[in-house]
NUTORBA-199094 format. One record per residue (C-alpha): residue number from 1; x, y, z. Coordinates in Angstrom, 3 decimals. Layout:
! NUTORBA-199094
<NUM; <X; Y; Z>>
...
! end
This chain:
! NUTORBA-199094
<1; <0.000; 0.000; 0.000>>
<2; <1.354; 3.394; -1.018>>
<3; <0.328; 6.570; 0.831>>
<4; <1.048; 9.720; -1.178>>
<5; <-0.074; 13.292; -1.742>>
<6; <-3.008; 13.633; -4.108>>
<7; <-2.167; 14.472; -7.709>>
<8; <-4.390; 16.355; -10.182>>
<9; <-5.217; 13.063; -11.910>>
<10; <-6.679; 11.786; -8.598>>
<11; <-9.369; 14.457; -8.212>>
<12; <-12.185; 12.672; -10.037>>
<13; <-11.203; 9.303; -8.564>>
<14; <-11.313; 10.825; -5.053>>
<15; <-14.724; 12.286; -5.889>>
<16; <-16.044; 8.840; -6.891>>
<17; <-14.488; 7.238; -3.801>>
<18; <-16.145; 9.777; -1.502>>
<19; <-19.508; 9.320; -3.198>>
<20; <-19.273; 5.543; -2.783>>
<21; <-18.125; 5.780; 0.844>>
<22; <-20.782; 8.085; 2.307>>
<23; <-24.582; 8.051; 2.255>>
<24; <-24.813; 11.394; 0.442>>
<25; <-22.631; 13.471; -1.881>>
<26; <-22.063; 16.084; 0.859>>
<27; <-18.498; 14.987; 1.682>>
<28; <-17.528; 14.754; -1.988>>
<29; <-18.933; 18.221; -2.607>>
<30; <-17.131; 19.525; 0.487>>
<31; <-13.762; 18.184; -0.672>>
<32; <-14.220; 19.639; -4.144>>
<33; <-15.232; 23.031; -2.735>>
<34; <-12.356; 23.096; -0.232>>
<35; <-9.947; 22.329; -3.057>>
<36; <-11.470; 24.959; -5.379>>
<37; <-11.431; 27.632; -2.642>>
<38; <-7.816; 26.949; -1.615>>
<39; <-8.862; 25.659; 1.808>>
<40; <-6.897; 22.444; 1.427>>
<41; <-3.729; 22.045; 3.472>>
<42; <-2.965; 18.377; 2.867>>
<43; <-4.743; 15.669; 0.889>>
<44; <-3.386; 12.120; 0.943>>
<45; <-4.462; 9.026; -0.923>>
<46; <-3.859; 5.323; -0.385>>
<47; <-3.172; 3.206; -3.457>>
<48; <-2.876; -0.544; -3.854>>
<49; <0.245; -2.045; -5.379>>
<50; <-1.477; -2.014; -8.786>>
<51; <-2.317; 1.698; -8.459>>
<52; <-6.002; 1.548; -7.460>>
<53; <-6.912; 4.506; -5.237>>
<54; <-8.718; 3.048; -2.198>>
<55; <-8.442; 5.675; 0.548>>
<56; <-8.365; 9.412; 1.119>>
<57; <-7.874; 11.879; 3.964>>
<58; <-7.960; 15.660; 3.906>>
<59; <-6.768; 18.326; 6.325>>
<60; <-7.890; 21.958; 6.164>>
<61; <-7.367; 25.095; 8.280>>
<62; <-9.379; 25.802; 11.418>>
<63; <-9.412; 28.855; 13.658>>
<64; <-9.166; 29.049; 17.445>>
<65; <-11.191; 31.988; 18.740>>
<66; <-10.947; 33.644; 15.334>>
<67; <-7.156; 33.344; 15.091>>
<68; <-5.327; 31.443; 12.390>>
<69; <-2.469; 29.781; 14.245>>
<70; <-1.935; 27.056; 11.663>>
<71; <-4.230; 24.546; 13.351>>
<72; <-5.755; 21.926; 11.068>>
<73; <-8.954; 19.929; 10.934>>
<74; <-9.040; 16.327; 9.768>>
<75; <-12.058; 15.701; 7.547>>
<76; <-13.095; 13.700; 5.751>>
<77; <-11.447; 10.292; 5.959>>
<78; <-12.676; 7.449; 3.786>>
<79; <-11.665; 4.001; 2.618>>
<80; <-13.322; 2.087; -0.209>>
<81; <-15.877; -0.358; 1.243>>
<82; <-14.028; -3.453; -0.041>>
<83; <-10.796; -2.332; 1.658>>
<84; <-12.066; -1.422; 5.125>>
<85; <-10.679; -3.161; 8.183>>
<86; <-7.189; -3.466; 6.709>>
<87; <-5.574; -0.503; 8.502>>
<88; <-5.663; 1.822; 5.492>>
<89; <-7.497; 4.584; 7.370>>
<90; <-4.998; 4.290; 10.213>>
<91; <-2.058; 4.618; 7.830>>
<92; <-3.619; 7.664; 6.139>>
<93; <-4.196; 9.430; 9.456>>
<94; <-0.741; 8.577; 10.806>>
<95; <0.981; 9.781; 7.635>>
<96; <-1.141; 12.933; 7.595>>
<97; <-0.358; 13.827; 11.204>>
<98; <3.339; 13.133; 10.701>>
<99; <3.402; 15.289; 7.570>>
<100; <1.548; 18.140; 9.276>>
<101; <4.065; 18.088; 12.125>>
<102; <6.998; 18.076; 9.719>>
<103; <5.464; 21.037; 7.881>>
<104; <5.213; 23.002; 11.136>>
<105; <1.486; 22.829; 11.819>>
<106; <1.050; 22.814; 15.610>>
<107; <-2.235; 20.979; 16.239>>
<108; <-5.091; 19.086; 14.639>>
<109; <-8.751; 18.658; 15.551>>
<110; <-11.279; 16.065; 14.475>>
<111; <-14.980; 15.503; 14.957>>
<112; <-15.500; 11.757; 15.045>>
<113; <-15.353; 8.540; 17.011>>
<114; <-13.363; 8.981; 20.213>>
<115; <-12.634; 5.247; 20.228>>
<116; <-11.105; 5.406; 16.763>>
<117; <-9.213; 8.698; 16.925>>
<118; <-7.801; 8.177; 20.433>>
<119; <-5.425; 5.592; 18.925>>
<120; <-3.634; 8.522; 17.249>>
<121; <-3.352; 10.541; 20.446>>
<122; <-6.450; 12.693; 19.986>>
<123; <-8.073; 13.718; 23.264>>
<124; <-11.486; 15.156; 24.019>>
<125; <-11.170; 18.889; 23.355>>
<126; <-13.402; 19.789; 26.294>>
<127; <-10.554; 18.663; 28.606>>
<128; <-8.665; 21.691; 27.254>>
<129; <-11.713; 23.962; 27.445>>
<130; <-12.051; 23.903; 23.663>>
<131; <-15.334; 23.469; 21.875>>
<132; <-16.587; 22.977; 18.356>>
<133; <-18.897; 25.388; 16.574>>
<134; <-21.449; 22.589; 16.044>>
<135; <-23.489; 20.561; 18.486>>
<136; <-21.750; 17.225; 18.891>>
<137; <-21.392; 14.532; 21.539>>
<138; <-18.982; 15.786; 24.189>>
<139; <-16.119; 13.359; 23.490>>
<140; <-16.538; 13.404; 19.687>>
<141; <-14.712; 16.716; 19.215>>
<142; <-11.035; 15.996; 19.789>>
<143; <-7.662; 17.688; 19.584>>
<144; <-4.067; 16.517; 19.196>>
<145; <-0.953; 18.596; 19.753>>
<146; <1.694; 17.991; 17.115>>
<147; <4.335; 19.720; 19.288>>
<148; <4.813; 19.724; 23.070>>
<149; <2.923; 22.338; 25.087>>
<150; <0.903; 23.570; 22.087>>
<151; <-2.336; 23.113; 24.007>>
<152; <-1.056; 24.797; 27.176>>
<153; <-3.057; 27.915; 27.990>>
<154; <-5.124; 27.551; 24.810>>
<155; <-8.894; 27.375; 24.952>>
<156; <-11.966; 28.609; 23.146>>
<157; <-14.087; 28.016; 20.088>>
<158; <-12.727; 26.098; 17.093>>
<159; <-14.287; 27.111; 13.787>>
<160; <-13.917; 25.466; 10.418>>
<161; <-13.866; 27.239; 7.064>>
<162; <-17.243; 28.329; 5.733>>
<163; <-17.268; 25.439; 3.232>>
<164; <-18.159; 23.113; 6.121>>
<165; <-21.403; 24.977; 6.796>>
<166; <-23.158; 22.981; 4.064>>
<167; <-22.731; 19.785; 6.087>>
! end
């Protein structure tokens, strides 16, 4: 399995993958709009040894109390239905977080399963007095520092780019 940065030739394949992975086209439309509006920080794909694209993860900027400090949001993450349960999602997230850290981004947030994302070191954001702009189960909104002490003395409202408002 190869994890790599998306290439222009992947855009329509990613679109089809997202549409086949979610119940609606909302996530596919979100990814396309984020890309078109330059709100994409990092987009990775997973490919089989024969080149079939079977997974995708995207990271985009978020704000903490209206400030752009380079924080990122992980969304969406998807793996083709026939390839789930093989660790592809885990490899995409791990590679994405490593890459973000190497590029100097200090922290990442995610709205999702606390059981799943805790394996990557995400913690419930409310423990740091941080909250999401949307109503969500308390432990579903999570944060991960990509550098030591990044979360120290930080708190407030995390907002995503306006493209997420359609979800």
